N, C-alpha and C positions, 0 to 999 in steps of 0.2 A: 501478531497479537502481543501487547505488552504484558509482562508478568503482573499478577495482582498486587497492587501497591499496598504497603502497610498503611493502616488507617492513621490519619492525623486530623487535627482540627479543621484543616482546609480540605479534607477529603470526604466531607459529609456529602450525601447525595445532592447533586446540584439543583438549585432552584432556577428554573428557566424563566427568562424575562419575556419570552414569546410563548404564548399559549398555543395549543394545537390549531386553533382557528387562525393563527397568524402565520402558519406555514407558508413559505413562499415570499415572506418579507425579509428585508435585510435588517441587521442589527443583532439582537440576542447576545448582548454582553461581549462584543468583539469590536475591534477597530482596525482599520487599514493603516499601514505605514508605507511610506514611499521608498523607492529604491535609489540607486545612484545615477549620476548624470552620464555614466559610461554606456548605459543601455538605452535603446530607442523605445523600450516598452514600459508599460505600467500595469498595475493591477486595478481591476474594477470590481466592486461588489455586484453580485448578481442575485443570488437566492440564498436564504437560510431556511432550512427545514428543521422544525423543532417539535415534531410529533413523537419523537422517541421517548420512552419512559425510563431508559437506562443508557449507560455509556455505549458508544458505537465502536466496536473493535475492528470492523472491516467495512469498506464501502467499495463498490465496483460498478463501472458502467457496463451496460449491455453493448453488444457489438455494433448496434446501430446508433448508439449514443442517446437513445430516447428515454432510457430508464436507469435508475440507480438502485442496486441491491445493497441492503445494510444488514449486518449481523451485530446483535446487541448483547450486552452483558447479562440480560435477563433471559437469554435464549431466543428472543424474538428475531424473526427474519421477515423483513419488510422490503417492498419495492416501491420506489417513488418515481413520479414523472419528473424528469430532469429539467423540463422547460417551465413547469408550473410549481414544482415543489410539493404537489399534492400526493397523498398516498394512493397508489394505483392497485397494489396487491398486498394483502396481509397473509403471508403463507404460514406463519407460525407465531402465535401470540406469546408474549413473555410471561414469566412466572417468577415469584419471589424465591422459589425453591430450585429453579433451573440453573444449570451451569452455563457459562457463556457460549454463544455461537461465535466462533473464532475467525473463520476465513470463508471467502466466497470467490468463485470464478465462474463466469459464463463460458459455456462451451463455444468454441469458435464456430462461426457460420461459414461452412465450406460446402461446395457443391455436392460432396459425397454424403453429407448428413441431411436427411430429410426433415427430421423434427427440429424446429427452431424454438427459440425462447427457452432453452434449457440451461440451468446453472447448477453448480454443486456447492453445497455448504458443508462445513465441518464444525465440530464442537469439542468442548473439553471433556466429554465422555468417550470420545473416540468414534462418534457416529459420522458417517460420510453419506450424504443424502443427495440424490439427483432430484431436482424439482422441475416441473413444467410451469413456467412463470404465469402464463395467461389463464390456465385452468386451475392452478393452485395444487395440482396433484403431486404426490410423492411417486416418482417413477421407479426409484430403487433406493434401498437403504442397506448398508452393512456397517458393522462395528469393528474397529481395530481394538481388540481386547487389551486391557491394561495399558492403554495409550491415551494421551491427550493430543489431538491434532491441532497444530498451530499454523501450518503452512500448506499451500495447495497451488498447483499450476497445471495448465493444459498445454499439451504439445500443439504446435501451430496447425497441424492437419487434423486435429480433434480425434486422433486414433488412440491417444494415451493421455493419462493424467497421473500426477505424482502427489504424494502426501508425505508429511513429516511432522514430528512433534517431540513429545517428552521422552520417548524411548530411544531417541538418537538414530533410528533407522530411517532411510528413505525408501518408500515403496512405490513401485510403478504398477499401474493398473491398465488393463486393456479396456478401452471405453465401450466396446461392444459387449463383452462378456462380464465386465465389472470384476474380473478376477485379477488378483495380484500375480504379475508375471515375473517380477524381480524385486527382491528385498536387498537393498544396498547398505552394507554395514562396514565394509573394509576397503583397503586400497590394494595396490599391486606392488610387487617387488619385495626385497628382503633387506635387512640390515639398515644402515643409516640412510639409504636412498629410498626406503619404502614409504609409500603413502598410506594414510590411515583412514578410518571412518571418523564420524563425529564422536566426541566424548561427553557432550552435554546437549541440552535442548536445542532443537532446530526451529527457527522462526521464519525463515524465508527460503523459497524455492523459485528458480527461474530457468526455463528452457532457453537454450541459445536460439535466437530468432533466425539464424542463418545456418545452423547445423543441428538437424533434428536428433542427432545421437548424443548431444551434450546437455547436461543439466547441472546447474550451479546451486549450491546450498550453503546456508550460513546460520549461525546462532550464537549461543553463549560461550562456545569454546574458542572464540577469537580466531576462527579459521573459516575461510570460504573454500569449499571443496568443489572440484570440477570432475564430474562423473561421466564415464562412457556408459550410456544406457544399454549398449549391446553386450558388454562384459559384466556390467553391474559393479564395477570397481572404480574407485577414485584414482584419477591419473595424475592430477596436480593439485596444488593448494596455494592459497594466498593467505599468509599469516598476518594477523593484526585486527581485522574488523570484528567488533563486538556488536552483534545484531540482536535486538530485542523486539523486532517486529518485521513487517514486510518492507525491508529497506535494502534490498539487493536487486540490481537491474543490470542489463547489458545491452549495448547498442553500438554498432560499428566497431566491435571488438574492444570497446571500452567498458570496463566493469565499474559500476557505481555502488558504493557502500555508505549507508547512513548509520553511524555508530551511536550507541547509547552511552556516550561519554562527553564530558565538557572539554572545551579547549579547541585547539586548531585542527584536531584530527576527527572532528565530528562527522564531516562529509569528505569522502575521498574518492578519487578515480584511479583505476589500475589498468595496466595493459594486459589484456586477456592472454596473449600469446606468451609473454615473458613472465608475467606475474609481478612485474615491477610497478611501484607506485608512480602515477603520472603527476598527481597534484593533490594538495590539501585545499579544499574550498573554504575560505574563511568568511566569517560574518563581518560586515562592514561597520555595524553599530555596536561598538564595544560597551556602550553605556547600558545595554540591556543584559539581563541575566543570561548566562550560557544556556543554549538549548541542547538537550540530549535527545537524539533522534530515535523515533520509532518507525518512521516511514521515509522512503526516498524513491523517486521514480523519474526516469527520462521521459521527455516528450519529443517524439520525432517531428521534425519540421519539413519533411520531404514535400508536403503538399501545401504548407502554410508558411507565411512570413519569410519568403525567399530563403528557404532551407535553414532557418534558424532552429536551434534546439534549446529546450528548456529543461530544468530540473525542478521538481516540486519536492518539498520536504515537510515533515511534521514532527513535533516533539514536545518536550516539557522541560521546565526548569525555573525554579524560584518563583517570583511574583510576576516577572515580565517575560519569561522564556517559554510560556505556553503559546505556541504559534505554529503557523504554516508559512513557508517562505518559498519564493520562486527565484531561480537564477537563470541568467541568459548565457548559454554556452557560446554563442557567437560573438559575445562581447567580453571574453575573458572571464566568464562566470560572474559577471556583475549582477548585483542584487536588483531584481525587478520590483520587489515589494514584499510585504508580509501582512498577514492578518493575525493579530495578537490580542492580548487582554482577556483571554478566556480563563475561567476559574480552574480548569484542569487541562491536561495536555492533549495534543493531537496524536491519534493512534494510527490513522490511515489516510493515504492520499491516492487519488486516481485521476489520470487525465482522460478527458473525453476523446473517443476515437475519431470524432468528426469535426470538432471545434477546438479552438484554443481556450478551453475551459478546463478547470480541474475541481474535483470535490475533495474536501477534507473533513474529517470527523474525529470525535474523540470523547473525552471524559465528561464534557458538559452536555452530552446527549444530542448535540446539534450536528447537522450536516450543512456545510457551507459550500456553495458553488461560486467560484471566482473566475473572471475572464482576464486573459492577457491581451492587451490591446496596444496599438501604437500610441505613443504619447500625443495627446491632443485629439485623438479619435474617440471621444467620449460618446457612448450611446445614451439615449434618453433613459432616465431612471437609474443610471449608474454613477458612481462616484469615481473620479479620476485622481489617483494618488501618484503624481509624477515628480514631486519635489525631491531634492536630495534629503537623505535621512542621516547621513554621517557628516 
């Protein structure tokens, strides 16, 4: 979740160009931009959801890809049909006096878990709530006292989840009992070789997809910590990334960080084992305002597009830097395309688990779903942006 911005003339509550009755249509004060000739892919507009009455701080697909859960600045928690853009479930209405709902994760669907359609949301009051999506029921609620929760992630086998936020601690919870089993605040070792805990707010958490005992965290203190969940201690760190949202990911032992800073180091990849930087991923169109990132996420290509992998990003900057952008990892991180021109920044992105689509959402209260396609493979009703942009 991005920090609450200082008010300015351009930060007035957004006026939506698409009314609630227009949910599911494309447009809503945004435009697609093309990528480079180095990639075989392009972006296509799919759906814009404009039913939200406040900025969207987090958006997440359900495990089957059929639904999108959204957490909003007015405390609202809504679930939309990802195919039609229509509101499917309104679990919590917004209020002018509520603090933001900050993050959301669906519990993984695994054979050992009987109840399906369960997700967890957190807010700036420290509340952690388990919801049953289809019935709208609160299954369980607890509060982290004197904390604002900004980050959340589930272990792959659904036995554990982690939270973090303002108080700089990472907490691990048993999913069955909902009890905190470990509170991680410090590192291991002594003297100059010692590792530490976080010294400032934490905005992103990510379990290692291939090692269930490893959790990564990052935030305002310019450090990504690598935790051993068995000991509750940080074992290693990566210094440099300044994270202000859900912009930390890992795949195939490559760590991705999206930094809230302008310039060539906004988007970086790191070697998980050594901690060394692999690459700074640069923006090809220098004529646009620099984008400072709030969100970054890998897309696995194991089952799609001949093992291609993508990166989706979202952020804010100047008059033209409010955008979401996609990069093609199989083509030297060439830019696939972007959607920009929004009145405020993009705070969250999430890839569909079943299709080459991603959702992005942010300060203009809209959720946009875009599709990555082969150039020339334009679907009916979609716009193909495949020209060079630089």
